[in-house]
C-alpha positions in Angstrom: -40.1 -41.5 55.7 -43.9 -40.4 55.9 -45.2 -38.4 53.0 -47.8 -35.6 54.0 -49.3 -33.4 51.1 -49.7 -29.7 51.7 -52.7 -28.1 50.2 -52.2 -24.1 50.6 -53.2 -21.7 47.5 -50.7 -19.1 50.3 -47.6 -19.2 49.0 -46.0 -18.1 52.1 -47.8 -20.2 54.2 -46.4 -23.6 52.2 -43.1 -22.6 52.6 -43.9 -22.4 56.7 -45.6 -26.0 56.1 -42.4 -27.3 53.9 -39.5 -26.4 56.2 -41.5 -27.4 59.3 -42.5 -30.6 58.2 -39.6 -31.7 56.7 -38.0 -30.9 60.0 -39.1 -33.3 61.2 -38.4 -35.2 58.5 -41.8 -36.0 56.8 -41.3 -35.7 53.4 -43.5 -32.5 51.5 -45.5 -32.6 48.3 -47.2 -29.5 46.6 -51.0 -28.2 45.8 -51.9 -24.8 45.5 -55.4 -25.4 43.9 -58.2 -27.3 44.5 -57.7 -29.4 41.1 -54.4 -30.1 42.1 -54.8 -31.2 45.0 -56.7 -34.1 44.1 -54.4 -35.7 41.2 -50.7 -34.6 44.1 -53.4 -37.4 46.0 -53.5 -40.0 43.6 -50.1 -39.2 42.4 -48.5 -39.6 45.4 -50.4 -41.6 47.0 -49.0 -39.4 50.7 -49.7 -40.4 54.4 -51.8 -37.8 55.2 -53.0 -35.1 53.9 -53.2 -31.2 55.1 -55.9 -29.0 53.5 -56.6 -25.3 53.5 -60.7 -24.7 52.7 -60.6 -21.3 51.0 -58.6 -22.9 48.0 -58.9 -20.0 45.2 -60.8 -22.5 42.5 -62.7 -24.1 44.7 -63.9 -25.5 48.2 -61.0 -27.9 49.8 -64.8 -29.2 51.3 -65.0 -30.8 47.7 -60.9 -32.0 48.0 -61.7 -34.0 51.0 -64.6 -35.1 49.9 -63.3 -36.6 46.7 -60.8 -38.4 48.1 -63.1 -39.7 50.7 -64.2 -41.6 47.4 -60.7 -43.9 47.1 -58.9 -43.5 50.2 -58.5 -43.5 54.1 -55.9 -41.2 54.3 -56.2 -39.4 57.2 -57.1 -35.4 56.7 -55.5 -32.5 58.3 -57.2 -29.2 57.6 -55.5 -26.0 58.4 -58.1 -23.2 58.1 -58.5 -19.6 58.8 -62.4 -19.9 58.9 -63.6 -20.7 62.7 -67.2 -21.1 62.8 -68.1 -23.9 64.4 -71.0 -25.4 60.8 -67.4 -24.7 59.0 -65.4 -27.3 61.1 -68.8 -29.3 61.6 -68.8 -29.3 57.9 -65.6 -29.9 57.2 -65.6 -32.9 59.6 -68.3 -34.2 58.2 -66.4 -34.1 55.0 -65.0 -36.6 56.1 -61.2 -34.2 57.9 -59.8 -36.7 60.8 -59.4 -32.9 62.3 -59.5 -29.4 62.6 -56.3 -26.6 63.1 -57.7 -23.3 62.6 -54.5 -19.8 61.5 -53.3 -18.7 63.0 -51.7 -22.1 63.7 -49.3 -23.5 66.3 -46.2 -25.0 64.9 -45.9 -27.9 68.2 -49.9 -28.4 68.4 -49.6 -29.0 64.1 -47.3 -31.0 64.2 -48.7 -33.4 67.2 -52.3 -33.3 65.2 -50.0 -35.0 62.2 -48.3 -37.2 64.6 -52.1 -38.3 66.5 -53.3 -38.9 62.7 -50.7 -40.5 61.5 -50.5 -42.7 64.6 -54.4 -43.6 64.1 -53.6 -45.0 60.5 -51.0 -46.9 62.6 -52.8 -48.8 64.2 -55.9 -49.2 62.2 -57.2 -53.2 62.0 -60.4 -54.8 61.2 -59.7 -56.2 65.3 -60.1 -53.9 67.4 -57.6 -52.2 69.4 -56.8 -52.3 73.3 -56.8 -48.5 75.1 -54.6 -47.5 77.8 -56.3 -44.5 79.5 -54.1 -44.0 82.4 -54.4 -47.4 84.5 -57.2 -48.6 83.1 -56.5 -51.2 80.1 -59.5 -51.6 78.2 -59.8 -54.5 75.4 -61.7 -53.4 72.8 -62.1 -57.3 71.0 -62.5 -59.5 74.0 -64.9 -56.5 75.7 -62.9 -56.6 78.8 -61.4 -53.3 80.5 -59.4 -53.6 83.4 -58.6 -51.6 86.7 -55.9 -51.8 89.4 -59.0 -51.9 91.4 -60.2 -55.0 89.7 -62.3 -55.1 86.3 -64.7 -52.5 85.0 -68.0 -52.8 84.4 -69.3 -51.6 80.6 -72.6 -52.2 78.6 -72.2 -53.0 75.2 -73.1 -49.6 73.9 -70.4 -48.6 76.0 -68.1 -50.5 74.2 -69.4 -49.4 71.4 -69.0 -45.9 71.5 -65.6 -47.0 73.4 -64.9 -48.4 69.7 -65.6 -45.7 67.5 -63.4 -43.6 69.1 -60.6 -45.0 69.1 -60.0 -46.1 66.0 -59.8 -42.1 65.7 -57.8 -42.3 68.6 -56.3 -38.2 68.9 -59.0 -37.4 66.3 -62.2 -35.0 66.9 -65.5 -37.2 65.8 -68.4 -35.3 65.8 -71.9 -36.4 67.8 -73.4 -38.1 63.8 -70.9 -39.7 63.3 -70.9 -41.5 67.3 -74.4 -41.5 67.3 -75.0 -43.0 63.5 -72.3 -45.9 63.4 -73.4 -46.9 66.7 -76.5 -46.4 66.4 -77.7 -46.1 63.3 -78.8 -43.4 60.2 -82.5 -42.8 61.4 -81.8 -41.5 65.3 -78.7 -38.5 63.5 -79.1 -35.2 65.6 -80.3 -37.8 68.7 -78.1 -36.5 70.9 -79.0 -37.2 74.0 -78.6 -40.8 74.8 -75.5 -40.4 73.3 -74.4 -37.7 76.0 -75.5 -39.9 78.6 -73.7 -43.0 77.3 -70.2 -40.8 77.4 -71.6 -39.6 81.3 -71.7 -43.0 82.2 -67.9 -43.8 80.8 -66.6 -40.7 82.7 -68.2 -41.7 85.7 -66.7 -45.4 84.9 -63.3 -44.7 83.1 -62.1 -41.1 84.3 -60.3 -39.8 87.7 -62.2 -37.1 87.7 -65.8 -36.8 85.3 -66.5 -33.6 86.2 -63.2 -32.2 84.3 -62.8 -35.5 81.8 -58.6 -36.1 80.7 -59.5 -39.0 78.1 -63.0 -38.6 76.6 -62.7 -34.9 76.3 -65.4 -32.6 74.6 -64.9 -30.5 71.7 -67.3 -28.0 71.7 -69.9 -27.5 69.1 -67.7 -30.2 67.4 -67.7 -33.0 69.0 -65.7 -35.8 71.1 -61.5 -36.8 70.9 -60.6 -40.2 72.5 -57.4 -39.2 74.3 -55.4 -42.6 74.9 -51.7 -43.1 77.1 -48.9 -44.5 75.6 -48.1 -48.5 76.8 
């Protein structure tokens, strides 16, 4: 049974989340303040954090940053803040995904499942990624389609690997640039856009309407893999 730490200062929303998660057989731990959230995270070592940003004793961003100093646990933000800079700040602080209030219960549960799957897949060995009929072995740098092998450049493999390690989650542009090109190129999104355009041309059935390498407007990108 996976455990979820719900960090939310609104008792009514905590109740809704508790019922929703327990119905899906998650064990729920609750915290209503930022200070309590850090204590509960260290004490219970949950499998996932659901974090509201507007807490009564401080910003949820501080909770995310604190937890990220000692844990890679998946963090999904659940917040009424809808402005792009606020979302980007949360993702850059270390959140894996961002869901806005009011939220759809099926969507929230899908994001939780995706975050937990990412943790289950994560290891030192790069994964094998399935995008429809195309199989990508990131460790061997091999890509196979029904029509034959697909040639990807080393740079394209690095971008794909970065996305694949957080499959289903939003990965910010700056995170991709930092991991692939280095911190001295932060803010230079042109090369990233070119690389992603080339990847879509090679991997998407319809590159103009991508279904696997999806743009999250103003935030970054999300890799939607196909279950094997």
